[in-house]
N, CA and C of each residue as an Amber inpcrd file, in Angstrom:
protein
   384
  23.8660000  -7.6770000  -8.0370000  23.0290000  -6.7300000  -7.3370000
  23.8510000  -5.4750000  -7.0470000  23.2310000  -4.3410000  -7.1690000
  23.9010000  -3.0660000  -6.9400000  24.2570000  -2.8930000  -5.4700000
  25.3500000  -2.1800000  -5.2430000  25.7130000  -1.8550000  -3.8610000
  24.6700000  -0.9270000  -3.2650000  24.3270000  -1.1830000  -2.0400000
  23.3440000  -0.3450000  -1.3410000  24.1040000   0.6130000  -0.4310000
  23.7250000   1.8740000  -0.4980000  24.3230000   2.8820000   0.3690000
  23.2280000   3.5260000   1.2000000  23.5550000   3.8080000   2.4440000
  22.6060000   4.5230000   3.2850000  22.4890000   5.9640000   2.7900000
  21.2800000   6.5210000   2.8560000  21.0890000   7.8880000   2.3570000
  21.4560000   8.9690000   3.3870000  22.2910000   8.6130000   4.3710000
  22.7130000   9.5720000   5.3890000  24.0680000   9.1300000   5.9280000
  24.7690000  10.0600000   6.5680000  26.0810000   9.7570000   7.1320000
  25.9300000   9.2520000   8.5660000  27.0260000   8.7630000   9.1090000
  27.0280000   8.3180000  10.5030000  26.7000000   9.4980000  11.4320000
  27.2680000  10.6610000  11.1600000  26.9850000  11.8310000  12.0000000
  25.5100000  12.2260000  11.9350000  24.9320000  12.1540000  10.7440000
  23.5020000  12.4550000  10.6170000  22.6740000  11.4610000  11.4220000
  23.0580000  10.1980000  11.3760000  22.3400000   9.1770000  12.1460000
  22.4470000   9.4540000  13.6430000  23.6050000   9.8480000  14.1090000
  23.7620000  10.1630000  15.5290000  22.8750000  11.3440000  15.9400000
  22.7250000  12.3130000  15.0580000  21.8260000  13.4440000  15.3350000
  20.3670000  12.9840000  15.3690000  20.0000000  12.1060000  14.4580000
  18.6300000  11.5780000  14.4290000  18.3250000  10.8410000  15.7320000
  19.2800000  10.0430000  16.1820000  19.0970000   9.2680000  17.4200000
  18.8990000  10.1950000  18.6200000  19.5580000  11.3380000  18.6120000
  19.3900000  12.3000000  19.7080000  17.9950000  12.9180000  19.7010000
  17.4150000  13.0450000  18.5120000  16.1120000  13.7100000  18.3870000
  14.9180000  12.7780000  18.5260000  15.0890000  11.5200000  18.1640000
  13.9550000  10.5840000  18.1370000  14.2900000   9.3460000  18.9600000
  13.3860000   8.9580000  19.8420000  13.6410000   7.7480000  20.6340000
  13.6060000   6.5010000  19.7470000  14.3680000   5.5260000  20.1470000
  14.3640000   4.2710000  19.4020000  13.3520000   3.3320000  20.0290000
  12.8160000   2.3790000  19.3420000  13.1290000   2.0680000  17.9460000
  12.3520000   2.9760000  16.9790000  12.8910000   3.1480000  15.8000000
  12.2100000   3.8860000  14.7410000  12.6380000   3.3120000  13.4020000
  11.9130000   3.6780000  12.3840000  12.2310000   3.2340000  11.0210000
  12.5490000   4.4590000  10.1850000  13.5250000   4.3210000   9.3280000
  13.8440000   5.3780000   8.3700000  13.6460000   4.7780000   6.9830000
  12.8440000   5.4540000   6.1780000  12.5780000   4.9940000   4.8200000
  13.2420000   5.9410000   3.8280000  13.7050000   5.3850000   2.7330000
  14.3610000   6.1490000   1.6830000  13.3350000   6.4370000   0.5840000
  12.7220000   7.6150000   0.6530000  11.6550000   7.9630000  -0.2860000
  12.1310000   7.8890000  -1.7310000  13.3210000   8.3820000  -1.9980000
  13.8540000   8.3570000  -3.3630000  13.9600000   6.9170000  -3.8770000
  14.4460000   6.0120000  -3.0360000  14.5750000   4.6110000  -3.4440000
  13.1990000   3.9720000  -3.6540000  12.2390000   4.3110000  -2.7960000
  10.8810000   3.7700000  -2.9520000  10.3050000   4.2070000  -4.2950000
  10.4460000   5.4880000  -4.6110000   9.9290000   6.0110000  -5.8810000
  10.6460000   5.3660000  -7.0650000  11.9610000   5.2750000  -6.9780000
  12.7160000   4.6540000  -8.0780000  12.3090000   3.2020000  -8.2930000
  12.1380000   2.4530000  -7.2080000  11.7360000   1.0460000  -7.3390000
  10.3120000   0.9200000  -7.8740000   9.4270000   1.8210000  -7.4400000
   8.0480000   1.8000000  -7.9520000   8.0620000   2.0450000  -9.4620000
   8.8520000   2.9870000  -9.8940000   8.9270000   3.2980000 -11.3270000
   9.5560000   2.1640000 -12.1170000  10.5570000   1.5160000 -11.5440000
  11.1720000   0.3550000 -12.2180000  10.1520000  -0.7710000 -12.3680000
   9.3630000  -1.0120000 -11.3340000   8.3440000  -2.0600000 -11.3970000
   7.3030000  -1.7310000 -12.4630000   6.8140000  -0.4960000 -12.4440000
   5.8190000  -0.0960000 -13.4540000   6.3970000  -0.2100000 -14.8620000
   7.6460000   0.1740000 -15.0230000   8.2920000   0.0980000 -16.3310000
   8.4180000  -1.3550000 -16.8110000   8.6820000  -2.2720000 -15.8780000
   8.8290000  -3.6850000 -16.2410000   7.5450000  -4.2640000 -16.8260000
   6.3910000  -3.7090000 -16.4480000   5.1060000  -4.2320000 -16.8990000
   4.3700000  -3.2730000 -17.8450000   5.0700000  -2.2730000 -18.3420000
   4.4260000  -1.2290000 -19.1460000   3.7760000  -1.7510000 -20.4180000
   4.2260000  -2.8710000 -20.9380000   3.6780000  -3.3970000 -22.1840000
   2.4400000  -4.2690000 -21.9830000   2.0600000  -4.4910000 -20.7490000
   0.8750000  -5.3070000 -20.4680000  -0.3140000  -4.3590000 -20.3090000
  -1.1740000  -4.3760000 -21.2940000  -2.3340000  -3.4740000 -21.3030000
  -3.2130000  -3.7460000 -20.0890000  -3.5470000  -2.6720000 -19.3680000
  -4.4280000  -2.7810000 -18.2150000  -3.7500000  -3.1960000 -16.9250000
  -2.4250000  -3.4170000 -16.9580000  -1.7330000  -3.8300000 -15.7380000
  -1.7910000  -2.7300000 -14.6860000  -2.0590000  -3.1050000 -13.4550000
  -2.0600000  -2.1660000 -12.3330000  -1.4560000  -2.8690000 -11.1360000
  -0.5610000  -2.2030000 -10.4630000   0.0500000  -2.7470000  -9.2590000
  -0.7480000  -2.2770000  -8.0440000  -1.0560000  -3.2080000  -7.1700000
  -1.7560000  -2.9180000  -5.9190000  -0.8030000  -3.2290000  -4.7700000
  -0.4490000  -2.2170000  -4.0040000   0.4600000  -2.3940000  -2.8800000
  -0.2780000  -3.0290000  -1.7070000   0.2670000  -4.1110000  -1.1730000
  -0.3470000  -4.8080000  -0.0280000  -0.1180000  -3.9880000   1.2340000
  -1.1510000  -3.3070000   1.6770000  -1.0320000  -2.4380000   2.8500000
  -0.5950000  -3.2300000   4.0750000  -0.9920000  -4.4990000   4.1620000
  -0.5900000  -5.2910000   5.3290000   0.9330000  -5.4070000   5.4330000
   1.6420000  -5.2440000   4.3220000   3.0980000  -5.3440000   4.3380000
   3.7410000  -4.1330000   5.0150000   3.0850000  -2.9740000   4.9110000
   3.6270000  -1.7510000   5.5070000   2.4990000  -0.7260000   5.6360000
   1.7320000  -0.7970000   6.7230000   0.5760000   0.0990000   6.8790000
   0.9750000   1.4970000   7.3450000   1.8270000   2.1270000   6.5830000
   2.3100000   3.4660000   6.8920000   1.6740000   4.4280000   5.8900000
   0.8260000   5.3440000   6.3460000   0.1100000   6.2080000   5.3920000
   1.0270000   7.0440000   4.5050000   2.1820000   7.4320000   5.0080000
   3.1040000   8.2240000   4.1900000   3.6530000   7.4010000   3.0240000
   3.9890000   6.1540000   3.3000000   4.5060000   5.2730000   2.2420000
   3.3960000   4.9600000   1.2480000   2.2010000   4.6610000   1.7340000
   1.0770000   4.3500000   0.8390000   0.7750000   5.5550000  -0.0520000
   0.8710000   6.7560000   0.5080000   0.6250000   7.9670000  -0.2870000
   1.6850000   8.1350000  -1.3780000   2.9390000   7.8510000  -1.0540000
   3.9990000   7.9140000  -2.0630000   3.6740000   6.9690000  -3.2140000
   3.2770000   5.7540000  -2.8760000   2.9670000   4.7630000  -3.9150000
   1.7090000   5.1460000  -4.6920000   0.7270000   5.7300000  -4.0110000
  -0.4630000   6.2360000  -4.7120000  -0.0480000   7.2720000  -5.7480000
   0.8510000   8.1620000  -5.3640000   1.3190000   9.1930000  -6.2900000
   2.0670000   8.6010000  -7.4800000   2.5650000   7.3930000  -7.3250000
   3.2410000   6.7010000  -8.4260000   2.2800000   5.8260000  -9.2350000
   0.9850000   5.9200000  -8.9080000  -0.0220000   5.2080000  -9.6800000
  -0.3890000   3.8340000  -9.1590000   0.0860000   3.4810000  -7.9810000
  -0.2450000   2.1840000  -7.3970000  -1.6240000   2.2520000  -6.7420000
  -2.2950000   1.1160000  -6.7310000  -3.5160000   0.9770000  -5.9750000
  -3.1880000   0.3720000  -4.6200000  -4.2310000   0.0690000  -3.8500000
  -4.0620000  -0.5210000  -2.5260000  -4.7100000  -1.8930000  -2.4850000
  -3.9560000  -2.8680000  -2.0160000  -4.4680000  -4.2170000  -1.7830000
  -4.7860000  -4.2910000  -0.2970000  -6.0690000  -4.3930000   0.0350000
  -6.5280000  -4.3670000   1.4270000  -7.1420000  -5.7110000   1.8110000
  -6.9950000  -6.0650000   3.0850000  -7.5830000  -7.3140000   3.5600000
  -8.3630000  -7.1410000   4.8490000  -8.5830000  -5.8940000   5.2690000
  -9.3180000  -5.6500000   6.5110000  -9.9020000  -4.2410000   6.4850000
 -10.8090000  -3.9810000   7.4090000 -11.4090000  -2.6590000   7.5150000
 -10.3610000  -1.5740000   7.7980000  -9.4320000  -1.7780000   8.7430000
  -8.4240000  -0.7350000   8.9610000  -7.6050000  -0.4190000   7.7000000
  -7.3180000  -1.4320000   6.9100000  -6.5760000  -1.1950000   5.6720000
  -7.4160000  -0.4240000   4.6570000  -8.7050000  -0.7430000   4.5770000
  -9.5990000   0.0250000   3.7020000  -9.6540000   1.4840000   4.1370000
  -9.7420000   1.7080000   5.4480000  -9.8080000   3.0680000   5.9670000
  -8.5080000   3.8370000   5.7090000  -7.3650000   3.1570000   5.8490000
  -6.0860000   3.7980000   5.5590000  -6.0200000   4.2000000   4.0860000
  -6.4120000   3.2850000   3.2070000  -6.4100000   3.5910000   1.7710000
  -7.3030000   4.7890000   1.4820000  -8.4900000   4.7920000   2.0670000
  -9.4210000   5.9000000   1.8610000  -8.8110000   7.2190000   2.3470000
  -8.1720000   7.2010000   3.5140000  -7.5850000   8.4190000   4.0870000
  -6.4990000   9.0260000   3.1990000  -5.7670000   8.1770000   2.4680000
  -4.7090000   8.7080000   1.6090000  -5.1940000   8.9410000   0.1830000
  -6.5080000   8.7790000  -0.0330000  -7.0800000   9.1180000  -1.3320000
  -7.1610000   7.9920000  -2.3320000  -7.1330000   6.7600000  -1.8620000
  -7.2760000   5.6090000  -2.7600000  -8.6750000   5.0440000  -2.5930000
  -9.4130000   4.9550000  -3.6920000 -10.7590000   4.3780000  -3.6440000
 -11.1100000   3.8530000  -5.0280000 -12.3440000   3.4220000  -5.1670000
 -12.7900000   2.8840000  -6.4480000 -11.9770000   1.6620000  -6.8410000
 -11.7990000   1.4880000  -8.1330000 -11.0820000   0.3160000  -8.6230000
  -9.5780000   0.3850000  -8.3770000  -9.1330000   1.4460000  -7.7080000
  -7.7420000   1.4960000  -7.2660000  -7.5720000   0.7450000  -5.9520000
  -8.6790000   0.2260000  -5.4170000  -8.6450000  -0.5820000  -4.2030000
  -9.0620000  -2.0090000  -4.5300000  -8.2380000  -2.9480000  -4.1310000
  -8.5400000  -4.3710000  -4.2560000  -8.7760000  -4.8790000  -2.8400000
  -9.9210000  -5.4960000  -2.6090000 -10.2290000  -6.0140000  -1.2760000
 -10.3140000  -7.5280000  -1.3350000  -9.3840000  -8.1850000  -0.6570000
  -9.3380000  -9.6460000  -0.5770000  -9.2000000 -10.0190000   0.8880000
 -10.1150000 -10.8330000   1.3720000 -10.0160000 -11.2360000   2.7760000
 -10.6480000 -12.6070000   2.9600000 -10.4520000 -13.1410000   4.1510000
 -11.0220000 -14.4390000   4.5080000 -11.9300000 -14.2680000   5.7100000
 -13.0190000 -15.0330000   5.7210000 -13.9460000 -14.9910000   6.8530000
 -14.2920000 -13.5380000   7.1910000 -14.7730000 -12.8320000   6.1770000
 -14.9460000 -11.3890000   6.2210000 -16.2340000 -10.9670000   6.9180000
 -16.1310000 -10.0830000   7.9220000 -17.3430000  -9.5430000   8.5460000
 -18.1240000  -8.6800000   7.5420000 -19.4240000  -8.6440000   7.7070000
 -20.2890000  -7.9090000   6.7880000 -19.8850000  -6.4390000   6.6740000
 -19.5310000  -5.7850000   7.7850000 -19.1950000  -4.3600000   7.7270000
 -17.9970000  -4.0880000   6.8230000 -17.0780000  -5.0460000   6.7200000
 -15.9140000  -4.8460000   5.8600000 -16.3110000  -4.9350000   4.3840000
 -17.1780000  -5.8800000   4.0630000 -17.6620000  -5.9820000   2.6860000
 -18.4790000  -4.7490000   2.3070000 -19.2700000  -4.2540000   3.2480000
 -20.0790000  -3.0540000   3.0020000 -19.1680000  -1.8600000   2.7290000
 -18.1280000  -1.6890000   3.5400000 -17.2000000  -0.5680000   3.3450000
 -16.4840000  -0.6960000   2.0020000 -16.0360000  -1.8880000   1.6610000
 -15.3560000  -2.0930000   0.3790000 -16.2780000  -1.7270000  -0.7750000
 -17.5390000  -2.1250000  -0.6660000 -18.5100000  -1.7950000  -1.7150000
 -18.7560000  -0.2900000  -1.7640000 -18.8630000   0.3630000  -0.6060000
 -19.0560000   1.8210000  -0.5600000 -17.8940000   2.5530000  -1.2370000
 -16.6990000   2.0190000  -1.0820000 -15.5220000   2.6400000  -1.6900000
 -15.4120000   2.3420000  -3.1840000 -16.2370000   1.4230000  -3.6710000
 -16.1570000   1.0440000  -5.0740000 -14.9920000   0.1190000  -5.3680000
 -14.5070000  -0.5690000  -4.3330000 -13.3550000  -1.4530000  -4.4800000
 -13.6750000  -2.6680000  -5.3430000 -12.6550000  -3.2250000  -5.9260000
 -12.7580000  -4.5430000  -6.5440000 -12.7590000  -5.5260000  -5.3780000
 -13.7830000  -6.3530000  -5.2950000 -13.9060000  -7.2750000  -4.1640000
 -13.6340000  -8.6910000  -4.6500000 -12.6460000  -9.3050000  -4.0320000
 -12.2320000 -10.6590000  -4.3480000 -12.8030000 -11.5760000  -3.2640000
 -13.7960000 -12.3710000  -3.6280000 -14.4770000 -13.2280000  -2.6460000
 -13.7770000 -14.5680000  -2.5010000 -13.7120000 -15.0630000  -1.2690000
 -13.1420000 -16.3810000  -1.0250000 -14.2290000 -17.4310000  -0.8140000
 -15.4830000 -17.0020000  -0.9170000 -16.5950000 -17.9040000  -0.6310000
 -17.7720000 -17.5260000  -1.5230000 -18.2040000 -18.4480000  -2.3530000
 -19.2940000 -18.1950000  -3.3050000 -20.5950000 -17.8190000  -2.6000000
 -20.7310000 -18.2370000  -1.3410000 -21.9740000 -17.9370000  -0.6130000
 -22.1090000 -16.4380000  -0.2980000 -21.0480000 -15.6600000  -0.4770000
 -21.1200000 -14.2190000  -0.2220000 -21.7300000 -13.4290000  -1.3850000
 -21.8690000 -14.0530000  -2.5360000 -22.4020000 -13.3410000  -3.7130000
 -23.7910000 -12.7920000  -3.4400000 -24.7360000 -13.5600000  -2.9130000
 -26.0650000 -12.9810000  -2.6460000 -26.0190000 -11.8000000  -1.6780000
 -25.1390000 -11.8750000  -0.6890000 -25.0230000 -10.7740000   0.2680000
 -24.6000000  -9.4760000  -0.4350000 -23.6250000  -9.6060000  -1.3190000
 -23.1690000  -8.4090000  -2.0490000 -24.2350000  -7.9170000  -2.9860000
């Protein structure tokens, strides 16, 4: 595994701490983009392959937007996740909606967005 280096110096970190209260998260946009491109490259020979980022893993609109710009879709499992995806410009078949014990309003929103809907219960087919 490659050595990991922080994208800032100790002095820069001390300045950040003075400006922003803790706790906070710092993300390395360059590393996120590079990893997204490496993942896409690994599957480039599979026709029709599309990566859907699980918003529940990191519901940060800035990160989701970065991944959208790299061609990723959004994997959503709730109404707030659908709304976040919509806000950053992800809709249609770029949205995968998979959930359990799903309220009707969430299925309606997923359908309005044109999402791919993954049902966990065959009894929901007539409703859709």
